[in-house]
C-alpha positions in Angstrom: -22.1 12.2 -4.6 -21.0 8.7 -3.7 -19.9 5.6 -5.4 -23.2 3.9 -5.3 -22.2 0.2 -5.0 -20.4 -1.2 -2.0 -16.8 -2.0 -2.9 -13.2 -1.8 -1.7 -10.5 0.5 -2.9 -6.9 0.8 -1.8 -4.9 4.0 -2.1 -1.2 3.8 -2.8 0.9 6.7 -1.5 4.7 7.0 -1.3 5.5 10.0 0.9 3.9 13.1 2.4 6.4 15.9 1.8 6.7 18.9 4.1 4.2 21.5 3.0 1.6 18.9 1.8 0.4 17.6 5.2 -2.8 19.7 5.0 -3.5 18.5 1.5 -3.0 14.9 2.6 -5.4 15.4 5.5 -7.9 17.0 3.1 -7.8 14.1 0.7 -8.6 11.5 3.5 -11.2 13.7 5.0 -12.9 14.2 1.6 -13.1 10.4 1.0 -14.7 10.0 4.4 -17.3 12.7 3.6 -18.0 11.0 0.3 -19.2 7.9 2.2 -16.1 5.8 2.5 -15.2 4.0 5.7 -11.5 3.3 6.3 -10.4 -0.2 7.1 -7.0 -1.8 7.5 -5.6 -4.3 4.9 -6.4 -7.4 6.9 -10.0 -6.3 7.4 -10.3 -5.7 3.7 -9.0 -9.1 2.8 -11.3 -10.8 5.3 -14.3 -9.0 3.9 -13.2 -9.9 0.4 -13.3 -13.6 1.3 -16.5 -13.5 3.4 -19.0 -12.3 0.9 -18.2 -8.7 0.3 -18.6 -5.2 1.6 -21.6 -3.6 3.1 -20.5 -0.1 2.1 -17.8 1.7 0.1 -14.6 1.0 2.0 -11.0 2.2 1.6 -7.5 1.2 2.8 -4.5 3.5 2.9 -1.1 2.1 1.9 2.4 3.4 1.5 5.3 2.0 -0.5 9.0 2.1 0.1 9.2 3.4 3.7 10.0 7.1 3.3 10.7 9.1 6.5 7.9 11.6 5.7 5.4 8.7 6.2 6.5 8.5 9.8 7.1 12.2 10.4 4.1 13.7 8.5 1.6 11.0 7.6 1.4 9.1 10.9 0.2 12.0 13.1 -2.6 12.7 10.5 -3.6 9.0 10.4 -3.8 9.0 14.2 -5.8 12.2 14.2 -8.3 10.7 11.7 -8.2 7.3 13.3 -7.1 5.5 10.2 -5.0 2.3 10.2 -2.7 2.3 7.2 -0.3 -0.3 5.8 3.4 0.3 4.9 5.2 -1.9 2.4 8.9 -1.7 3.1 11.7 -1.9 0.6 14.1 -3.5 3.1 17.4 -2.4 1.7 16.1 1.2 1.6 15.6 0.9 5.4 19.0 -0.7 5.9 20.8 2.1 3.9 18.5 5.0 4.9 17.7 6.1 1.4 15.7 5.1 -1.7 18.8 4.6 -3.8 16.8 3.4 -6.9 15.2 6.8 -7.3 16.7 9.8 -9.1 15.9 11.9 -6.1 17.5 10.5 -3.0 15.1 10.7 -0.1 15.6 9.6 3.5 13.7 6.5 4.8 12.5 5.4 8.2 14.9 3.7 10.6 14.1 0.3 12.0 13.3 2.0 15.3 10.8 4.2 13.6 9.2 1.2 11.8 8.9 -0.5 15.2 7.2 2.6 16.6 4.9 2.7 13.6 3.8 -0.9 14.4 3.5 -0.1 18.2 1.1 2.7 17.3 -1.3 0.3 15.5 -0.2 0.6 11.8 0.5 -2.4 9.5 3.7 -3.5 7.7 4.5 -5.7 4.7 7.2 -6.3 2.2 8.1 -4.4 -1.0 10.9 -6.9 -1.6 14.5 -6.5 -0.6 16.1 -4.2 -3.2 12.9 -2.9 -4.9 14.0 -4.4 -8.2 11.5 -5.1 -11.0 10.5 -8.7 -10.4 9.4 -9.3 -14.0 13.1 -8.9 -15.1 14.4 -11.4 -12.5 15.0 -15.1 -12.7 12.7 -17.3 -10.7 15.4 -17.8 -8.1 15.9 -14.0 -7.8 12.2 -13.4 -7.4 12.1 -16.0 -4.5 15.2 -14.5 -3.0 13.8 -10.9 -3.1 10.6 -12.0 -1.5 12.0 -14.5 1.1 14.9 -12.3 2.3 12.8 -9.2 2.8 10.2 -11.2 4.7 12.9 -12.7 7.0 14.6 -9.4 7.7 11.4 -7.6 8.5 10.2 -10.4 10.8 13.6 -10.5 12.5 13.5 -6.8 13.2 9.8 -6.6 14.2 9.3 -10.0 15.8 6.0 -10.4 13.9 4.7 -12.4 10.9 4.9 -10.6 7.5 2.2 -11.8 5.2 1.6 -9.2 2.5 3.7 -8.0 -0.4 3.4 -5.2 -2.9 5.1 -5.6 -6.3 7.9 -3.0 -7.0 6.8 -0.5 -9.5 3.5 -2.4 -9.5 4.9 -4.7 -12.1 3.8 -8.3 -12.2 3.4 -11.1 -14.7 1.9 -14.5 -14.9 5.2 -16.0 -14.0 5.9 -13.8 -10.9 2.2 -14.1 -9.9 2.4 -17.9 -10.0 5.7 -18.1 -8.1 4.5 -16.0 -5.2 1.0 -17.6 -5.1 2.0 -21.3 -5.5 5.0 -21.1 -3.1 2.8 -19.2 -0.6 5.5 -16.7 0.1 2.8 -14.2 1.1 -1.0 -14.2 1.6 -1.5 -11.3 -0.8 0.3 -9.2 -3.3 -0.6 -5.6 -4.4 -0.3 -4.0 -7.8 -0.9 -0.4 -8.9 -3.6 -1.4 -11.3 -6.4 1.0 -10.5 -9.9 0.1 -9.8 -12.6 -1.2 -7.4 -12.7 -4.6 -5.8 -15.5 -6.8 -4.6 -16.0 -10.2 -2.9 -13.8 -12.9 -4.3 -11.2 -10.5 -5.8 -7.8 -12.3 -6.3 -5.7 -11.4 -3.3 -2.5 -11.8 -5.4 -3.7 -9.0 -7.7 -4.9 -6.4 -5.3 -5.7 -3.2 -7.1 -4.4 0.1 -5.8 -5.0 3.7 -6.9 -1.7 5.6 -6.9 -2.4 8.9 -5.1 -0.2 12.0 -4.4 -0.9 14.6 -1.7 -0.1 17.3 -4.3 -3.2 16.4 -6.3 -6.4 18.2 -5.4 -9.5 16.2 -4.5 -11.4 16.6 -7.8 -8.3 15.4 -9.7 -8.0 12.3 -7.5 -11.7 11.5 -8.0 -11.6 12.0 -11.7 -8.5 9.8 -12.2 -10.1 7.0 -10.1 -13.4 7.3 -11.9 -11.9 7.2 -15.4 -9.9 4.1 -14.3 -13.3 2.4 -13.6 -14.6 3.3 -17.0 -17.1 5.9 -15.8 -17.3 9.5 -14.7 -18.3 10.6 -11.3 -20.0 14.0 -11.8 
């Protein structure tokens, strides 16, 4: 079975823990067998603005910058020839841990992020401290977005043009700030669903996915989010 209409979906992972590498590989391989072609984020945005998608397409993203993305996910992405996109919470990288989580997990180092990029993978911002932007003042929203962008660019010597909202939370106010000030060219949510030509680049939809979920569960969750069942 396939999604019948050409469209674009973005998967949102966080980490790929030890012991779940085979499951992660199986998820990606299953989507390819279902008829999806994998494209990077910039390709998806270009197709979105050029009249749409010729077939079901999918982009893989990761939030935060966990070490397991570098150690466990990257070899599988290379094996399957998939270009993914990593949204960095900059202060997590600076401190080496995701200190806003109940479970402290190690993050990538800047050297590992640079190697990630050298190996053909993409990078964007997940703000500086991973704080919920909807609870911040306008000036704090701008600071979180600008500071993270500057630090990543300084470390990687490349332009950073894409953002993902911490916790996927966004509001009309934060949307307007980021869009009108042109802090980034796109901003990603964790609102599930399909996208077609003309979709708002500052409200990119993403399907949260976990390597621990089996493929039928992932498909069922994505299908229900679209308001239909894939049987």
